[in-house]
ChimeraX commands (.cxc) that place a marker at each C-alpha (Angstrom):
marker #1 position -170.61,59.36,85.48 radius 0.5
marker #1 position -169.03,62.30,87.34 radius 0.5
marker #1 position -167.75,65.12,85.22 radius 0.5
marker #1 position -163.97,65.74,85.21 radius 0.5
marker #1 position -162.69,69.17,84.13 radius 0.5
marker #1 position -159.58,69.57,81.94 radius 0.5
marker #1 position -156.28,70.29,83.71 radius 0.5
marker #1 position -155.72,73.60,81.89 radius 0.5
marker #1 position -159.10,74.89,83.07 radius 0.5
marker #1 position -158.48,73.64,86.62 radius 0.5
marker #1 position -155.24,75.56,86.83 radius 0.5
marker #1 position -156.82,78.75,85.49 radius 0.5
marker #1 position -159.75,78.33,87.86 radius 0.5
marker #1 position -157.61,77.75,90.95 radius 0.5
marker #1 position -155.62,80.93,90.19 radius 0.5
marker #1 position -158.85,82.85,89.62 radius 0.5
marker #1 position -160.19,81.71,92.99 radius 0.5
marker #1 position -157.05,82.61,94.90 radius 0.5
marker #1 position -155.98,85.72,93.00 radius 0.5
marker #1 position -152.42,84.49,93.12 radius 0.5
marker #1 position -151.23,80.97,93.81 radius 0.5
marker #1 position -148.06,78.94,93.50 radius 0.5
marker #1 position -148.10,75.48,91.89 radius 0.5
marker #1 position -148.30,73.70,95.24 radius 0.5
marker #1 position -151.47,75.60,96.20 radius 0.5
marker #1 position -153.06,75.03,92.80 radius 0.5
marker #1 position -152.30,71.30,93.02 radius 0.5
marker #1 position -153.80,71.10,96.50 radius 0.5
marker #1 position -156.96,73.02,95.59 radius 0.5
marker #1 position -157.70,71.04,92.42 radius 0.5
marker #1 position -156.23,67.65,93.37 radius 0.5
marker #1 position -153.74,67.61,90.49 radius 0.5
marker #1 position -150.26,66.08,90.64 radius 0.5
marker #1 position -147.73,68.78,91.38 radius 0.5
marker #1 position -145.69,67.93,88.29 radius 0.5
marker #1 position -148.75,68.16,86.08 radius 0.5
marker #1 position -149.77,71.44,87.66 radius 0.5
marker #1 position -146.40,73.04,87.08 radius 0.5
marker #1 position -146.26,71.81,83.48 radius 0.5
marker #1 position -149.74,73.15,82.70 radius 0.5
marker #1 position -149.07,76.44,84.46 radius 0.5
marker #1 position -145.84,76.89,82.49 radius 0.5
marker #1 position -147.66,76.15,79.26 radius 0.5
marker #1 position -150.39,78.65,80.08 radius 0.5
marker #1 position -147.69,81.17,80.86 radius 0.5
marker #1 position -146.18,80.63,77.42 radius 0.5
marker #1 position -149.65,81.35,76.00 radius 0.5
marker #1 position -149.63,84.60,78.02 radius 0.5
marker #1 position -152.67,83.48,80.03 radius 0.5
marker #1 position -150.69,83.40,83.29 radius 0.5
marker #1 position -147.76,85.34,84.53 radius 0.5
marker #1 position -145.55,84.71,87.54 radius 0.5
marker #1 position -144.79,87.24,90.22 radius 0.5
marker #1 position -141.96,86.75,92.66 radius 0.5
marker #1 position -140.83,89.13,95.33 radius 0.5
marker #1 position -139.22,88.76,98.72 radius 0.5
marker #1 position -142.71,88.59,100.25 radius 0.5
marker #1 position -144.92,86.75,97.76 radius 0.5
marker #1 position -144.71,84.59,94.71 radius 0.5
marker #1 position -147.14,82.77,92.51 radius 0.5
marker #1 position -149.16,82.60,89.27 radius 0.5
marker #1 position -151.65,85.33,88.30 radius 0.5
marker #1 position -154.16,85.55,85.50 radius 0.5
marker #1 position -153.34,88.02,82.77 radius 0.5
marker #1 position -156.13,90.05,81.23 radius 0.5
marker #1 position -156.31,87.52,78.40 radius 0.5
marker #1 position -156.22,84.76,80.96 radius 0.5
marker #1 position -159.26,86.18,82.73 radius 0.5
marker #1 position -161.16,86.21,79.44 radius 0.5
marker #1 position -160.08,82.66,78.63 radius 0.5
marker #1 position -161.04,81.46,82.09 radius 0.5
marker #1 position -164.51,83.01,81.86 radius 0.5
marker #1 position -165.21,81.35,78.55 radius 0.5
marker #1 position -163.78,78.04,79.79 radius 0.5
marker #1 position -165.87,78.22,82.97 radius 0.5
marker #1 position -169.11,78.66,81.04 radius 0.5
marker #1 position -168.18,75.66,78.90 radius 0.5
marker #1 position -167.12,73.59,81.89 radius 0.5
marker #1 position -170.41,74.14,83.67 radius 0.5
marker #1 position -172.42,73.49,80.55 radius 0.5
marker #1 position -170.65,70.19,79.87 radius 0.5
marker #1 position -170.97,69.11,83.51 radius 0.5
marker #1 position -174.74,69.11,83.40 radius 0.5
marker #1 position -174.74,70.10,87.06 radius 0.5
marker #1 position -176.44,73.53,86.96 radius 0.5
marker #1 position -179.48,72.41,88.92 radius 0.5
marker #1 position -177.40,70.63,91.53 radius 0.5
marker #1 position -175.10,73.63,91.90 radius 0.5
marker #1 position -178.10,75.88,92.53 radius 0.5
marker #1 position -179.56,73.46,95.11 radius 0.5
marker #1 position -176.24,73.13,96.97 radius 0.5
marker #1 position -175.68,76.85,96.91 radius 0.5
marker #1 position -179.03,77.47,98.63 radius 0.5
marker #1 position -178.03,75.06,101.45 radius 0.5
marker #1 position -174.65,76.73,101.64 radius 0.5
marker #1 position -176.16,80.18,102.10 radius 0.5
marker #1 position -178.26,79.00,105.04 radius 0.5
marker #1 position -175.16,77.56,106.73 radius 0.5
marker #1 position -173.14,80.67,105.83 radius 0.5
marker #1 position -175.26,82.84,108.13 radius 0.5
marker #1 position -174.60,80.43,110.99 radius 0.5
marker #1 position -170.90,80.19,110.31 radius 0.5
marker #1 position -170.52,83.96,110.39 radius 0.5
marker #1 position -171.82,84.06,113.96 radius 0.5
marker #1 position -169.62,81.13,115.03 radius 0.5
marker #1 position -166.52,82.73,113.53 radius 0.5
marker #1 position -167.23,85.92,115.50 radius 0.5
marker #1 position -167.67,83.92,118.68 radius 0.5
marker #1 position -164.31,82.24,118.08 radius 0.5
marker #1 position -162.57,85.57,117.64 radius 0.5
marker #1 position -164.29,87.31,120.56 radius 0.5
marker #1 position -165.49,86.24,124.00 radius 0.5
marker #1 position -167.27,87.96,126.88 radius 0.5
marker #1 position -165.15,88.61,129.98 radius 0.5
marker #1 position -166.30,88.62,133.59 radius 0.5
marker #1 position -167.60,92.18,133.32 radius 0.5
marker #1 position -169.78,91.34,130.33 radius 0.5
marker #1 position -167.44,93.11,127.84 radius 0.5
marker #1 position -166.51,91.56,124.56 radius 0.5
marker #1 position -162.74,91.14,124.28 radius 0.5
marker #1 position -160.45,89.38,121.77 radius 0.5
marker #1 position -160.44,85.66,122.44 radius 0.5
marker #1 position -157.02,84.72,123.77 radius 0.5
marker #1 position -158.17,81.07,124.10 radius 0.5
marker #1 position -157.58,81.08,127.86 radius 0.5
marker #1 position -161.23,80.02,128.40 radius 0.5
marker #1 position -161.26,76.36,127.39 radius 0.5
marker #1 position -165.00,76.06,128.04 radius 0.5
marker #1 position -165.79,78.88,125.68 radius 0.5
marker #1 position -163.61,77.43,122.94 radius 0.5
marker #1 position -165.12,73.98,123.42 radius 0.5
marker #1 position -168.66,75.36,123.01 radius 0.5
marker #1 position -167.74,77.20,119.85 radius 0.5
marker #1 position -165.88,74.19,118.49 radius 0.5
marker #1 position -169.01,72.05,119.09 radius 0.5
marker #1 position -171.07,74.55,117.09 radius 0.5
marker #1 position -168.51,74.42,114.27 radius 0.5
marker #1 position -168.80,70.62,114.39 radius 0.5
marker #1 position -172.51,70.85,113.73 radius 0.5
marker #1 position -171.85,73.05,110.71 radius 0.5
marker #1 position -169.16,70.66,109.52 radius 0.5
marker #1 position -171.56,67.77,109.77 radius 0.5
marker #1 position -173.93,69.62,107.43 radius 0.5
marker #1 position -171.54,71.09,104.88 radius 0.5
marker #1 position -169.47,67.97,104.24 radius 0.5
marker #1 position -172.42,65.92,102.85 radius 0.5
marker #1 position -173.31,68.85,100.60 radius 0.5
marker #1 position -169.71,69.14,99.33 radius 0.5
marker #1 position -169.49,65.40,98.91 radius 0.5
marker #1 position -172.73,65.23,96.97 radius 0.5
marker #1 position -171.60,68.00,94.61 radius 0.5
marker #1 position -168.14,66.55,94.27 radius 0.5
marker #1 position -169.59,63.14,93.38 radius 0.5
marker #1 position -171.18,64.67,90.28 radius 0.5
marker #1 position -168.74,67.51,89.51 radius 0.5
marker #1 position -165.30,66.26,90.47 radius 0.5
marker #1 position -163.53,69.56,90.87 radius 0.5
marker #1 position -165.70,70.28,93.94 radius 0.5
marker #1 position -164.58,67.04,95.53 radius 0.5
marker #1 position -161.60,68.64,97.22 radius 0.5
marker #1 position -163.60,70.82,99.61 radius 0.5
marker #1 position -164.85,68.20,102.08 radius 0.5
marker #1 position -161.36,66.81,102.79 radius 0.5
marker #1 position -159.92,70.31,103.07 radius 0.5
marker #1 position -162.60,71.26,105.62 radius 0.5
marker #1 position -161.79,68.09,107.57 radius 0.5
marker #1 position -158.08,68.77,107.42 radius 0.5
marker #1 position -158.57,72.28,108.83 radius 0.5
marker #1 position -160.84,70.91,111.58 radius 0.5
marker #1 position -158.24,68.27,112.50 radius 0.5
marker #1 position -155.60,70.98,112.83 radius 0.5
marker #1 position -157.95,72.93,115.08 radius 0.5
marker #1 position -158.54,69.90,117.24 radius 0.5
marker #1 position -154.81,69.33,117.33 radius 0.5
marker #1 position -154.37,72.64,119.14 radius 0.5
marker #1 position -153.85,75.08,116.31 radius 0.5
marker #1 position -156.23,77.89,117.21 radius 0.5
marker #1 position -155.47,79.71,113.97 radius 0.5
marker #1 position -156.87,76.84,111.91 radius 0.5
marker #1 position -160.43,78.17,112.33 radius 0.5
marker #1 position -160.42,81.77,111.18 radius 0.5
marker #1 position -156.89,82.96,110.37 radius 0.5
marker #1 position -156.72,84.45,106.83 radius 0.5
marker #1 position -154.38,83.00,104.20 radius 0.5
marker #1 position -153.59,80.05,106.42 radius 0.5
marker #1 position -155.62,77.21,104.97 radius 0.5
marker #1 position -158.05,77.75,107.83 radius 0.5
marker #1 position -161.60,76.47,107.92 radius 0.5
marker #1 position -162.79,79.98,107.09 radius 0.5
marker #1 position -160.33,80.21,104.18 radius 0.5
marker #1 position -161.73,77.01,102.67 radius 0.5
marker #1 position -165.31,78.20,103.32 radius 0.5
marker #1 position -164.71,81.52,101.56 radius 0.5
marker #1 position -163.08,79.71,98.63 radius 0.5
marker #1 position -166.07,77.38,98.23 radius 0.5
marker #1 position -168.38,80.41,98.39 radius 0.5
marker #1 position -166.40,82.20,95.69 radius 0.5
marker #1 position -166.33,79.02,93.60 radius 0.5
marker #1 position -170.10,78.64,93.80 radius 0.5
marker #1 position -170.64,82.31,92.91 radius 0.5
marker #1 position -168.27,82.16,89.94 radius 0.5
marker #1 position -169.62,78.83,88.70 radius 0.5
marker #1 position -173.23,79.98,88.92 radius 0.5
marker #1 position -172.41,83.36,87.42 radius 0.5
marker #1 position -173.80,85.30,90.36 radius 0.5
marker #1 position -172.77,88.42,92.15 radius 0.5
marker #1 position -172.30,88.54,95.92 radius 0.5
marker #1 position -175.56,89.71,97.53 radius 0.5
marker #1 position -176.55,90.94,101.01 radius 0.5
marker #1 position -176.76,87.38,102.32 radius 0.5
marker #1 position -173.49,86.26,100.74 radius 0.5
marker #1 position -170.89,87.80,103.01 radius 0.5
marker #1 position -168.47,85.77,105.12 radius 0.5
marker link #1:1,2 radius 0.2
marker link #1:2,3 radius 0.2
marker link #1:3,4 radius 0.2
marker link #1:4,5 radius 0.2
marker link #1:5,6 radius 0.2
marker link #1:6,7 radius 0.2
marker link #1:7,8 radius 0.2
marker link #1:8,9 radius 0.2
marker link #1:9,10 radius 0.2
marker link #1:10,11 radius 0.2
marker link #1:11,12 radius 0.2
marker link #1:12,13 radius 0.2
marker link #1:13,14 radius 0.2
marker link #1:14,15 radius 0.2
marker link #1:15,16 radius 0.2
marker link #1:16,17 radius 0.2
marker link #1:17,18 radius 0.2
marker link #1:18,19 radius 0.2
marker link #1:19,20 radius 0.2
marker link #1:20,21 radius 0.2
marker link #1:21,22 radius 0.2
marker link #1:22,23 radius 0.2
marker link #1:23,24 radius 0.2
marker link #1:24,25 radius 0.2
marker link #1:25,26 radius 0.2
marker link #1:26,27 radius 0.2
marker link #1:27,28 radius 0.2
marker link #1:28,29 radius 0.2
marker link #1:29,30 radius 0.2
marker link #1:30,31 radius 0.2
marker link #1:31,32 radius 0.2
marker link #1:32,33 radius 0.2
marker link #1:33,34 radius 0.2
marker link #1:34,35 radius 0.2
marker link #1:35,36 radius 0.2
marker link #1:36,37 radius 0.2
marker link #1:37,38 radius 0.2
marker link #1:38,39 radius 0.2
marker link #1:39,40 radius 0.2
marker link #1:40,41 radius 0.2
marker link #1:41,42 radius 0.2
marker link #1:42,43 radius 0.2
marker link #1:43,44 radius 0.2
marker link #1:44,45 radius 0.2
marker link #1:45,46 radius 0.2
marker link #1:46,47 radius 0.2
marker link #1:47,48 radius 0.2
marker link #1:48,49 radius 0.2
marker link #1:49,50 radius 0.2
marker link #1:50,51 radius 0.2
marker link #1:51,52 radius 0.2
marker link #1:52,53 radius 0.2
marker link #1:53,54 radius 0.2
marker link #1:54,55 radius 0.2
marker link #1:55,56 radius 0.2
marker link #1:56,57 radius 0.2
marker link #1:57,58 radius 0.2
marker link #1:58,59 radius 0.2
marker link #1:59,60 radius 0.2
marker link #1:60,61 radius 0.2
marker link #1:61,62 radius 0.2
marker link #1:62,63 radius 0.2
marker link #1:63,64 radius 0.2
marker link #1:64,65 radius 0.2
marker link #1:65,66 radius 0.2
marker link #1:66,67 radius 0.2
marker link #1:67,68 radius 0.2
marker link #1:68,69 radius 0.2
marker link #1:69,70 radius 0.2
marker link #1:70,71 radius 0.2
marker link #1:71,72 radius 0.2
marker link #1:72,73 radius 0.2
marker link #1:73,74 radius 0.2
marker link #1:74,75 radius 0.2
marker link #1:75,76 radius 0.2
marker link #1:76,77 radius 0.2
marker link #1:77,78 radius 0.2
marker link #1:78,79 radius 0.2
marker link #1:79,80 radius 0.2
marker link #1:80,81 radius 0.2
marker link #1:81,82 radius 0.2
marker link #1:82,83 radius 0.2
marker link #1:83,84 radius 0.2
marker link #1:84,85 radius 0.2
marker link #1:85,86 radius 0.2
marker link #1:86,87 radius 0.2
marker link #1:87,88 radius 0.2
marker link #1:88,89 radius 0.2
marker link #1:89,90 radius 0.2
marker link #1:90,91 radius 0.2
marker link #1:91,92 radius 0.2
marker link #1:92,93 radius 0.2
marker link #1:93,94 radius 0.2
marker link #1:94,95 radius 0.2
marker link #1:95,96 radius 0.2
marker link #1:96,97 radius 0.2
marker link #1:97,98 radius 0.2
marker link #1:98,99 radius 0.2
marker link #1:99,100 radius 0.2
marker link #1:100,101 radius 0.2
marker link #1:101,102 radius 0.2
marker link #1:102,103 radius 0.2
marker link #1:103,104 radius 0.2
marker link #1:104,105 radius 0.2
marker link #1:105,106 radius 0.2
marker link #1:106,107 radius 0.2
marker link #1:107,108 radius 0.2
marker link #1:108,109 radius 0.2
marker link #1:109,110 radius 0.2
marker link #1:110,111 radius 0.2
marker link #1:111,112 radius 0.2
marker link #1:112,113 radius 0.2
marker link #1:113,114 radius 0.2
marker link #1:114,115 radius 0.2
marker link #1:115,116 radius 0.2
marker link #1:116,117 radius 0.2
marker link #1:117,118 radius 0.2
marker link #1:118,119 radius 0.2
marker link #1:119,120 radius 0.2
marker link #1:120,121 radius 0.2
marker link #1:121,122 radius 0.2
marker link #1:122,123 radius 0.2
marker link #1:123,124 radius 0.2
marker link #1:124,125 radius 0.2
marker link #1:125,126 radius 0.2
marker link #1:126,127 radius 0.2
marker link #1:127,128 radius 0.2
marker link #1:128,129 radius 0.2
marker link #1:129,130 radius 0.2
marker link #1:130,131 radius 0.2
marker link #1:131,132 radius 0.2
marker link #1:132,133 radius 0.2
marker link #1:133,134 radius 0.2
marker link #1:134,135 radius 0.2
marker link #1:135,136 radius 0.2
marker link #1:136,137 radius 0.2
marker link #1:137,138 radius 0.2
marker link #1:138,139 radius 0.2
marker link #1:139,140 radius 0.2
marker link #1:140,141 radius 0.2
marker link #1:141,142 radius 0.2
marker link #1:142,143 radius 0.2
marker link #1:143,144 radius 0.2
marker link #1:144,145 radius 0.2
marker link #1:145,146 radius 0.2
marker link #1:146,147 radius 0.2
marker link #1:147,148 radius 0.2
marker link #1:148,149 radius 0.2
marker link #1:149,150 radius 0.2
marker link #1:150,151 radius 0.2
marker link #1:151,152 radius 0.2
marker link #1:152,153 radius 0.2
marker link #1:153,154 radius 0.2
marker link #1:154,155 radius 0.2
marker link #1:155,156 radius 0.2
marker link #1:156,157 radius 0.2
marker link #1:157,158 radius 0.2
marker link #1:158,159 radius 0.2
marker link #1:159,160 radius 0.2
marker link #1:160,161 radius 0.2
marker link #1:161,162 radius 0.2
marker link #1:162,163 radius 0.2
marker link #1:163,164 radius 0.2
marker link #1:164,165 radius 0.2
marker link #1:165,166 radius 0.2
marker link #1:166,167 radius 0.2
marker link #1:167,168 radius 0.2
marker link #1:168,169 radius 0.2
marker link #1:169,170 radius 0.2
marker link #1:170,171 radius 0.2
marker link #1:171,172 radius 0.2
marker link #1:172,173 radius 0.2
marker link #1:173,174 radius 0.2
marker link #1:174,175 radius 0.2
marker link #1:175,176 radius 0.2
marker link #1:176,177 radius 0.2
marker link #1:177,178 radius 0.2
marker link #1:178,179 radius 0.2
marker link #1:179,180 radius 0.2
marker link #1:180,181 radius 0.2
marker link #1:181,182 radius 0.2
marker link #1:182,183 radius 0.2
marker link #1:183,184 radius 0.2
marker link #1:184,185 radius 0.2
marker link #1:185,186 radius 0.2
marker link #1:186,187 radius 0.2
marker link #1:187,188 radius 0.2
marker link #1:188,189 radius 0.2
marker link #1:189,190 radius 0.2
marker link #1:190,191 radius 0.2
marker link #1:191,192 radius 0.2
marker link #1:192,193 radius 0.2
marker link #1:193,194 radius 0.2
marker link #1:194,195 radius 0.2
marker link #1:195,196 radius 0.2
marker link #1:196,197 radius 0.2
marker link #1:197,198 radius 0.2
marker link #1:198,199 radius 0.2
marker link #1:199,200 radius 0.2
marker link #1:200,201 radius 0.2
marker link #1:201,202 radius 0.2
marker link #1:202,203 radius 0.2
marker link #1:203,204 radius 0.2
marker link #1:204,205 radius 0.2
marker link #1:205,206 radius 0.2
marker link #1:206,207 radius 0.2
marker link #1:207,208 radius 0.2
marker link #1:208,209 radius 0.2
marker link #1:209,210 radius 0.2
marker link #1:210,211 radius 0.2
marker link #1:211,212 radius 0.2
marker link #1:212,213 radius 0.2
view
């Protein structure tokens, strides 16, 4: 049977992944009902594990120092109870291979070569260039989704990644050029980086020379 994490851990973990997140973002990342997310986050705030920052520019939940300690202990326990350590390691190795390819494809989406052979920012006026890069992303998508699905089938909190990748790709195909690489936009690259960070945290590893995105 697939392992299901506790809601309080899921909220702490989502905030840890994002650095700061409102209840809507936490609910989306972890697949929790919004009402449940807000109730759990409020309770964690009362325990001084989360605090809430609100300005004219940003707002959301953040881990307190005590919250970071509680999250780390809860993460170790969550992984141990999941029994998925070997599967996580296997999926991470596949992810790293795909990560190297994605970095190149992301660069090719952001830049293109003009008629003089000079690299310039991609203004998306060359439909053929964009179509070729999109096809390469499609190949990566076809490889990462089965990996995310396999992991999510055993460790439920990872089950949100595949549909989020697909949602970003659908937005891209719908004409939203920012849905591929734009930061803090729910882009494909945003979701990719989040999965990467999640795997690193869950496996207790530091980012190495082959881990950049």
